C-alpha positions in Angstrom: -0.3 29.5 -20.1 -2.9 30.2 -22.8 -2.8 26.8 -24.4 -1.9 24.4 -21.7 -3.3 21.4 -23.6 -1.0 21.9 -26.5 2.0 22.5 -24.1 1.2 19.2 -22.3 1.0 17.4 -25.7 4.3 18.9 -26.8 6.1 17.8 -23.5 4.5 14.4 -23.7 5.7 14.0 -27.3 9.3 14.9 -26.3 9.5 13.2 -23.0 7.4 10.1 -23.6 5.6 8.3 -20.7 7.1 5.7 -18.5 5.1 4.5 -15.6 8.0 2.8 -13.8 11.3 4.5 -12.8 14.1 4.8 -15.3 17.4 6.6 -15.8 17.2 9.5 -18.2 20.2 10.4 -20.4 21.6 12.5 -17.5 21.4 9.4 -15.4 18.8 10.9 -13.1 16.1 8.6 -11.6 13.0 9.7 -13.6 9.3 8.7 -13.9 6.2 9.7 -15.8 6.7 12.4 -18.4 10.3 13.0 -17.5 9.8 13.9 -13.8 13.3 14.0 -12.3 12.8 12.3 -8.9 16.3 13.0 -7.6 16.2 16.7 -8.0 12.4 17.4 -7.8 10.9 14.5 -5.8 7.1 14.7 -5.7 4.6 17.0 -4.2 2.6 16.0 -1.1 -0.6 16.1 -3.2 1.0 13.6 -5.5 2.1 11.4 -2.7 -1.5 11.6 -1.2 -3.0 10.6 -4.6 -0.6 7.7 -5.0 -1.4 6.5 -1.5 -5.2 6.7 -2.2 -4.7 4.8 -5.4 -2.6 2.1 -3.6 -5.2 1.8 -0.8 -8.0 1.3 -3.4 -5.9 -1.3 -5.2 -5.2 -3.1 -1.9 -8.8 -3.1 -0.8 -9.9 -4.4 -4.2 -7.4 -7.2 -4.0 -8.4 -8.2 -0.5 -12.1 -8.1 -1.3 -11.5 -10.4 -4.3 -9.2 -12.9 -2.4 -10.2 -13.0 1.2 -13.6 -14.6 1.7 -14.2 -13.1 5.2 -13.0 -9.6 4.2 -16.5 -8.0 3.8 -17.6 -9.3 7.2 -14.7 -7.8 9.1 -15.1 -4.6 11.1 -13.5 -1.4 9.7 -10.5 -1.7 12.1 -9.6 -5.2 11.0 -10.1 -4.3 7.4 -7.7 -1.4 8.0 -5.2 -3.9 9.4 -5.4 -6.0 6.2 -5.2 -3.0 3.9 -2.1 -1.7 5.8 -0.4 -5.0 5.6 -1.2 -5.4 1.9 -0.1 -1.8 1.3 3.2 -2.6 3.0 4.1 -6.0 1.6 1.8 -6.5 -1.4 -0.9 -9.1 -1.8 1.5 -11.8 -3.2 3.5 -11.8 0.0 0.5 -11.3 2.3 -1.3 -14.2 0.7 1.4 -16.5 2.0 0.3 -15.9 5.6 -1.8 -19.2 5.6 -2.1 -19.7 9.4 -3.0 -16.0 9.8 -5.8 -16.3 7.2 -7.0 -19.6 8.7 -7.4 -17.9 12.1 -9.0 -14.8 10.5 -11.6 -17.0 8.7 -12.4 -18.7 12.0 -12.9 -15.3 13.6 -10.1 -16.2 16.1 -8.6 -12.7 16.1 -6.2 -13.3 19.0 -4.6 -16.2 17.0 -4.5 -14.1 13.9 -2.7 -11.4 15.8 -0.3 -14.0 17.2 0.4 -15.3 13.7 1.1 -11.7 12.5 3.8 -11.3 15.2 5.2 -14.8 14.4 6.6 -13.7 11.0 9.6 -12.3 9.3 7.5 -9.3 8.4 7.0 -8.5 12.1 10.7 -8.7 12.6 11.2 -6.2 9.8 8.5 -3.7 10.6 8.6 -4.0 14.4 6.3 -1.4 16.1 4.0 -1.4 13.0 3.4 -5.1 13.5 2.8 -4.7 17.2 0.3 -1.9 16.6 -1.5 -3.8 13.8 -1.6 -7.0 15.9 -3.2 -5.2 18.8 -5.8 -3.7 16.4 -6.5 -7.2 15.0 -6.9 -8.6 18.4 -9.1 -5.9 19.9 -10.9 -4.5 16.8 -10.1 -1.0 18.2 -8.2 1.9 16.7 -5.0 2.8 18.6 -5.3 5.8 20.9 -2.5 7.7 19.1 -4.5 8.1 15.9 
């Protein structure tokens, strides 16, 4: 397309921009500049970009709210990022006994607190894997 900038402006003018999902006039789940999620979904590159943005946001939130975050090893930081990515900071922040153990550098207790939660019941193997990573400070062998 010779004038892609003008084309993008035209489509944006007609479609508008909505950053949260909505139903278009055809009742299709839609987002952004009229992206029909039901029929078109997203590209892997778009999913990768969204994940990268969400990881950055989770890491920023953790760095701002968890006093010991910067002193954790990369594996334990990854555990916190994964948990925050999964449930969001507002829910993760309610894990008071977990954070108390983490701040005391009692990683075995922090791992036990992770497993003693409704979240662990919901995500099952994910919680077991992350708790082991928290306890040991080691990446799992299957990664």
